[in-house]
C-alpha positions as CSV (number, residue, x, y, z in Angstrom):
1,X,0.0,0.0,0.0
2,X,1.3,3.4,-0.9
3,X,2.2,5.9,1.8
4,X,0.1,9.1,2.3
5,X,3.0,11.0,0.7
6,X,3.1,8.6,-2.2
7,X,-0.7,9.0,-2.7
8,X,-0.3,12.7,-2.7
9,X,2.4,12.6,-5.3
10,X,0.3,10.3,-7.5
11,X,-2.6,12.8,-7.1
12,X,-0.4,15.7,-8.1
13,X,1.0,13.9,-11.1
14,X,-2.6,12.9,-12.2
15,X,-3.8,16.5,-11.7
16,X,-0.8,17.8,-13.7
17,X,-1.7,15.5,-16.6
18,X,-5.4,16.4,-16.3
19,X,-4.4,20.1,-16.9
20,X,-1.6,19.5,-19.3
21,X,-3.6,17.5,-21.8
22,X,-6.1,20.2,-22.7
23,X,-3.4,22.9,-22.5
24,X,-1.3,21.0,-25.0
25,X,-4.4,20.5,-27.2
26,X,-5.0,24.3,-27.2
27,X,-1.4,25.5,-27.3
28,X,0.6,22.6,-28.7
29,X,0.7,23.8,-32.3
30,X,2.4,27.1,-31.5
31,X,4.8,25.3,-29.1
32,X,5.7,22.8,-31.8
33,X,6.1,25.5,-34.4
34,X,8.6,27.2,-32.2
35,X,10.5,24.0,-31.5
36,X,10.7,22.8,-35.1
37,X,13.7,25.0,-36.1
38,X,15.6,23.8,-33.0
39,X,14.5,20.1,-33.1
40,X,13.7,18.6,-36.5
41,X,11.3,15.7,-36.9
42,X,14.1,13.1,-36.4
43,X,15.2,14.8,-33.2
44,X,11.7,15.0,-31.9
45,X,11.1,11.3,-32.7
46,X,14.3,10.4,-30.9
47,X,13.3,12.6,-27.9
48,X,9.9,11.0,-27.7
49,X,11.4,7.5,-28.0
50,X,13.8,8.1,-25.2
51,X,11.2,9.6,-23.0
52,X,8.9,6.7,-23.6
53,X,11.7,4.2,-22.9
54,X,12.5,6.0,-19.7
55,X,8.8,5.9,-18.7
56,X,8.7,2.1,-19.4
57,X,11.8,1.6,-17.4
58,X,10.2,3.5,-14.5
59,X,7.1,1.3,-14.9
60,X,9.2,-1.9,-14.7
61,X,11.0,-0.7,-11.6
62,X,7.6,0.2,-10.1
63,X,6.2,-3.2,-10.9
64,X,9.3,-4.8,-9.2
65,X,8.8,-2.6,-6.1
66,X,5.2,-3.6,-5.9
67,X,6.4,-7.2,-5.2
68,X,6.8,-8.4,-8.7
69,X,9.9,-10.3,-9.8
70,X,12.2,-9.1,-12.6
71,X,10.7,-11.8,-14.6
72,X,7.2,-10.3,-14.1
73,X,8.5,-6.9,-15.0
74,X,10.0,-8.4,-18.2
75,X,6.7,-10.1,-19.1
76,X,5.0,-6.7,-18.7
77,X,7.7,-5.2,-20.9
78,X,6.8,-7.9,-23.5
79,X,3.4,-6.2,-24.2
80,X,4.2,-2.7,-23.0
81,X,7.1,-2.2,-25.5
82,X,5.0,-3.0,-28.6
83,X,2.2,-0.8,-27.3
84,X,4.1,2.2,-26.0
85,X,7.3,2.1,-28.2
86,X,6.6,0.3,-31.5
87,X,3.0,1.2,-32.2
88,X,3.5,5.0,-31.7
89,X,6.4,4.9,-34.1
90,X,4.1,3.5,-36.8
91,X,2.1,6.7,-36.7
92,X,3.0,9.0,-39.7
93,X,3.1,12.3,-37.8
94,X,5.7,12.6,-35.1
95,X,3.6,14.8,-32.9
96,X,0.9,12.1,-32.7
97,X,3.3,9.9,-30.8
98,X,2.9,12.1,-27.8
99,X,-0.7,10.7,-27.4
100,X,0.8,7.4,-26.1
101,X,3.0,9.1,-23.6
102,X,0.4,11.5,-22.3
103,X,-2.7,9.2,-22.3
104,X,-0.7,6.1,-21.2
105,X,0.5,8.1,-18.2
106,X,-3.0,9.5,-17.6
107,X,-4.4,6.0,-17.6
108,X,-1.6,4.6,-15.4
109,X,-2.0,7.3,-12.7
110,X,-5.8,7.0,-12.9
111,X,-5.5,3.4,-12.0
112,X,-3.4,4.3,-9.0
113,X,-6.1,6.6,-7.7
114,X,-9.3,4.9,-8.6
115,X,-10.9,1.5,-8.8
116,X,-10.4,-0.4,-12.1
117,X,-13.9,0.4,-13.6
118,X,-13.6,4.1,-12.5
119,X,-10.0,4.3,-13.9
120,X,-11.1,2.9,-17.2
121,X,-14.1,5.3,-17.4
122,X,-11.9,8.3,-16.5
123,X,-9.2,7.3,-19.0
124,X,-11.8,6.8,-21.8
125,X,-13.6,10.0,-20.9
126,X,-10.3,11.9,-21.0
127,X,-9.5,10.4,-24.4
128,X,-12.8,11.5,-25.9
129,X,-13.1,14.8,-24.2
130,X,-9.7,15.9,-25.5
131,X,-10.8,15.4,-29.1
132,X,-14.1,17.1,-28.4
133,X,-12.1,20.0,-26.9
134,X,-10.0,20.2,-30.1
135,X,-13.1,20.1,-32.2
136,X,-14.3,23.3,-30.4
137,X,-11.0,25.1,-30.9
138,X,-10.8,27.3,-34.0
139,X,-7.4,26.1,-35.1
140,X,-7.8,22.4,-34.3
141,X,-9.8,19.5,-35.6
142,X,-11.1,16.7,-33.4
143,X,-10.5,13.3,-35.0
144,X,-12.0,9.9,-34.3
145,X,-8.7,8.2,-35.1
146,X,-7.1,10.3,-32.4
147,X,-9.9,9.3,-29.9
148,X,-9.0,5.6,-30.7
149,X,-5.2,6.2,-30.2
150,X,-5.9,8.1,-27.0
151,X,-8.2,5.4,-25.7
152,X,-5.8,2.5,-26.5
153,X,-2.9,4.4,-24.8
154,X,-5.1,5.3,-21.8
155,X,-6.5,1.8,-21.3
156,X,-2.9,0.4,-21.8
157,X,-1.8,2.6,-18.9
158,X,-4.7,1.5,-16.7
159,X,-3.9,-2.2,-17.4
160,X,-0.2,-1.7,-16.7
161,X,-0.9,-0.2,-13.3
162,X,-3.6,-2.8,-12.5
163,X,-1.5,-5.8,-13.4
164,X,1.7,-4.4,-12.0
165,X,0.1,-3.5,-8.7
166,X,-1.7,-6.8,-8.1
167,X,0.2,-8.9,-5.6
């Protein structure tokens, strides 16, 4: 069981993601446009890959600390690596790969705060509301494909936390 300080940290991270996702939807394009001269697409892809790899390594350590063996952590990596490292890099637009990092994290921390059914509902609601929010913005377009990508990543994060925390 997590300490009170650990629960507070999880809550703060979850709240940060809850605020960051719509803020990035609203202001992500200008941010990306300002970064493109400094970090071309290949550099951005590498940065996202390394960040995702670091997040997966942290997840494996967390699973081990929850009482899982290194073997268990490696088994989780067997499905998390294809979902959170390989699948995102099949997406044609580099910026779309951030969906896996953001929504996977949102789902993961949702599961650490809520029961499994509530975490899945919150994760799916966040996935859909983000695209609804983009549809309402004048310079963005909500996309059903992005809802699906967000949902897959969010539920993947929920499942990782659920299975990793079960001991």
